[in-house]
N, C-alpha and C positions, 0 to 999 in steps of 0.2 A: 488466499489472503482474507477472504470473508470469514472463513472458519476461525481465523485468528481474532476477528472482532467478536465472535460469539463466545469463545472460551480460550483466551490467549494462554492461560496457564497450561491447559491440556495440550495445546499445540506446541508449546515450548518443551514440555515433557516428552512429547513424541519426537521432537528433534534430538533431544538429549539421548533418548533410547536408540534412535537411528545411528548416532555417532558413537554409541557405546559408552556414554558418560553419565554420571549422576552428580547432582548438586544438592546441597541442603535446601530445604523448602524456603528458608529465608532468602537465599540467593535467587531462587526462581522467582519469588515475589518481587525482588528488587529488579530483576530483568523485566518482568511484566510491567512494573511501574514505569521504567525508563524507556520502554518500547511502545508505550501508549501514544496515540496520536497527539494528545494534548502535550505530553512531555517532548515528543520529537519535534512538534511544531515550534517549540521554544528553543530547541537545541540547534545552535549555529552549525554544528557538524552534520546535522541531518536535514536541515530545511533549505539548503542552497543559498542562504542569505549572504554568504561571503563571496559569492560569484560576482564578478564585475557587472555593473548595470548594463553595459553595452552587450553583454552575453545574455543576461536574464534580468529584465527590469521587473522587480517585485511590486513596483507601483502600478504596473499594468495588470499583473496577476501573480499572486504568491504561488510558489511551488506547492506548498501544502495549504489547501484552501479550507475546507470544512471538516473533512474526515467523515463524511456521510456517504455510506454505500448507496449507489443509485442516483446521486446528485447530478450525474452527467446529464440526466434528463432535463434539468433546468438550464443547461448550457448548450447542448446540441439540439439542432432541429432534427426532425424525423429524417430528412434528406441527408443531413450530415452523418447521422448515425448509420444509415444504410450504406453510405460511401465508406465509412470506417469498417463496418462489418464485411463488406465486399473486399476491401483492401487487406484486412486481417485474414480472411479466409484464403485469399490468394497467396499471401506471404507465409502462412502457417500450414499450407497444404502438406499432408503427410505427417503432421505432428499429432500425436495422440493425447496431448495435454488438453484438459478442459478447464475453463475458468468461468466463475460465476460473476456477473456484473451487478447482481442484486442479492439482498439477503432475503 
């Protein structure tokens, strides 16, 4: 996901290549625009703002907050992050996917 932040057009082109499709550059640029954090944060179909308040209260915390990689450090304490890392390692044991949490 962080690679997408660094060069979204390249990553979209890699997906197109993987699925064996091609699109005009103008269409790829349109996809890049509409999948940007700024645009998705405004899009009710992407930002969970249509979910009932008793399920997710956006007044407490919006689903899409800042769109800044690594901002979790301003939210989680060191102890919370360690608990998350341990829980994640336990639940993802045997999975060879790797994710970056910082750019």
